[in-house]
N, C-alpha and C positions, 0 to 999 in steps of 0.2 A: 594637618599635612598627611603626617603619620598617621591618623586613624583611617584616614584614607585611602593610604597605601596599604594598609594592614587590610582593611575590608575587602579591597579588590583582590589581592593575594588572596587571601582565605576563599574568596565564590571563585577566582578563577583556576584555583589548585581543586577546589571541588567538582568544577565542570570539567576541568583537562581529565581527570581521574577516574571520570565518570562514563568511559568510551567501551564503545566494542564495535567489532569488524561485520559488516555484512555479509554474508556468505555469497560467493559467485562475483559480485562486484569490486570487494576488497574495500569499500567505503567504511571510513571510521563515522560511527554515530553517538550521539550523546545515549547515554544508557543509565540517566538517575531512575527509570522504571523500565524494569525488563518484562518480560514476556510471562514470567512466572506468578508475576502481582496482576497482569491485565489478565490471562485467559481466565480466571472465576469471574470476575465480571463479565466476560465477554460471553462464556457458558450462560450465566444466568439472563443477560439478554437475548440469545438464542433462545432459552426456553420458554421465555416471555414471547419472544417474538410468533413461535412456532403453536402455543397456547393461542394467543390471538387471532391466529392466522389459521387454525385449524380444520374449517371447513374450505381453506383455499389449497392446503397442501396435498399434491396428487399422491394418489396410491403409489406404492413402490412396482408393480405391474403395470402401469401405465405405461403408453409406449415412449410418450414424451421423457419420462424417469429414466427409462431403462437405457433412452439413448445418453441422457446426461451423464449417468452413472457410469455407464461404458468409459466415454471420453474421461468423465472425470478421474476415475481409479485409475487409468491410465495416466495417465498427470500424477496422480498421487504417488503412483509407485515410483515414476523416474526422478521426483524428489526424494522419494527416499534412499535411491541408488545415488543420485549425485551427492545428498547429504552423508551418506555413511562412507563414499569413497573419498570425501573430500573433509572428512574431520570434524562435521557439524552435527553427526549423529546425537549427539547433545541437546540440541536445540530444538529436535520435534520429539525427544522421545517421549514426551507426556501430550503430544496432539492425540485428539481422540476425533477421526475424520469421521466426516457425517455428509452427505449429500440430498437435499431436498428440491423439490421443485415445487415453485407456488405458481397457481393460477393467478395470473396479474400483468395487466397491460402495459405497467414499465415496462421499460427498456432497461433491464437491471440485472446483475448478478455480483456477490460478495461473499469473502473467505475471512469468517472472523480470525484471530489470535487463536491457535488450537486445533484448525482444521474443519471447523463448521461450515460448510459452502451450501447458501442458497442460489437458485437461478429463475428469474421469474419467467414465465411464458411468454412474455412482449417481448424477450429479447431473442429467442428463436427463429423469428423470423428474419432476422438481420444479423446471426450467426451463419443461418443457412445448410452448411458443410459441420461435419464433422472437426476439419481444421480450424473453420469460423469459430465454433466452438468452444476447440482448444486454446484457441489465442484468448479468447477473454478469461477462461477458467486459468490457465495459465497466468495471465497477469494478475486475477485475484488471489491467486495462492501467492504468487510472487509476495504483494503487499504483508501477507501473514509471515513468510519464509525472512523477511527483512525485519519483522517486527516494527512495521511501521506506525501503528497504533501506540504501542511502548514508546517509539521515540517520539511523536507529535505530543503525547502528555508529558515527554521530559523534556521538549522543548519549552512547552508551555510551563512547565516546572522551572526550568532554567533562566527563562524569561524572568518572572516573577520574582526569581533570586535577584537579579540584576537589578530589575526596577526597585527591589526594596535596599539592596547596599548605595545604589545610585542616592536613593532619598535620602538614607542615614545619614550617606558620606557627606552629602550638601545640605544636611538640616539646617544648618548655620549660613548656608548662602542661598539666599531666596531667589536672587537672578540665577545663580547658578541651577537650581532647582529646576526653576521655570524653563531653562532651556534644555536643561536633560528632558524632562516631563513631555518638551515639544516633539523635541527628535523622537523620544521612545513612543508616544501617543502614535504616531504615524510609521514611522521605522520599523518598530516592534509587530506590529500586525502584518506589513509587506512582508518582513523575512519570512514567517510563519506563510503566506503565501506563494512565495519563492519555495521553501523545504517543501511544501504539498505538490509542487509541480515537480520539482526533482525526484519525488518518491514515486509520484506518476509513471516517470522514464524508467526509473528503476526497476519498478513491476514490470515495465512492460520486457525491459531487458532480460529479465530474470526469465519472466513468460516465454518468450521466443525459446530460450534453451532448453526448460521443461517438456515444452511442448516437441522440442525437435527431437527430445532425447524417446518422447513417448511415441514417434512414428510419424509426426504431422510434421508436411512441410511448414517451416519457419516461414516463407517467402508467402504463404498464402494469407499471413496475418496482416499483411497490407490490404489486400482486396477487405477482409473485416473492417478494418479499420474506415477505409473509405467508404463500406455502406454505412457506418456509425455516424460520419460527417456529414452524406447523403441522408439520413434519416433525421439527423437533427438541423437540417436546410428549412430557413424561415423562423426558426424558435431564435429568442433574444439570449444573447450570450453575453455576458463581461469582456471587455479587452482582459487580453490574456494577462496583462501586467498585474490585474484585478482579483484575476482567477485562480482557484486552486488546481484548474485542471491545464494540462498544455492547451494550445490552439490545435485543431484537426493536421493543419500542415507541419507542426513543431514538432507532433508525435511521429506521424508519420516518415518526416525527414531523418529523425534520430531511430526510428526503427529501421530504416535502410542503411543507416551506420551501422547498427548492433548483428544485423544480417550474417555477415561473414564469420562470427564467432559463433552465434547459433547454427551453424549449417555446419561448422564441424561435431557438431554433435548428433547431427541427422542421417539418422536409418530407416530407410521406409521399413516396415512392416506391413 
């Protein structure tokens, strides 16, 4: 019994003392792995992606690239302004922002830890407007600023710690170990999915503020996500409970709740 208590106290202490606060939302997140550890890996993956897709990366003078970079740079400036004004400048001091557009039919975009942004041309017919583009770029940048990649790695590491401690503590109790593994085997992955959905909504909230600060009406984010929902009609989606992304209806409902906060930052330019 003493062994069990000791192991749980040690693991709980490690997890409790490895937390940080997400800018803007104020949420406490697990920080066993920080952005400093993730960014070199992200940069390597980004460079590999560019090498593998060299023929599809549009030139800097391409009209689509110019448009994406114009909107993206406004978002980046709003992020810098917010982070500097709210005591978070240290979190982005090593970011090396870069924006590329890739000729690809995928309806997708991403921002890696460290500020490397890629937009696929297949997304542009859905964004339609600069505000729509700002909505998706703000969302993807929100993931990077919140450190969601590092958090997911931390969650996985924390999950493994709990798994190991639980099995060690119950090593002499086969029945108890079987029960623990049964709960962990189902509950662990489902918790990870839930965390991912929460991160998506958090990125939405942060993105709304960043696009508003950049001079784009955050209310127009609703139009973009409605177009995204329509574009995915007919495709097979897993139930929200088993998905890493919230349902379209849930996302749009939450964005409506976030709008008053974002509109306070909105100044048309």
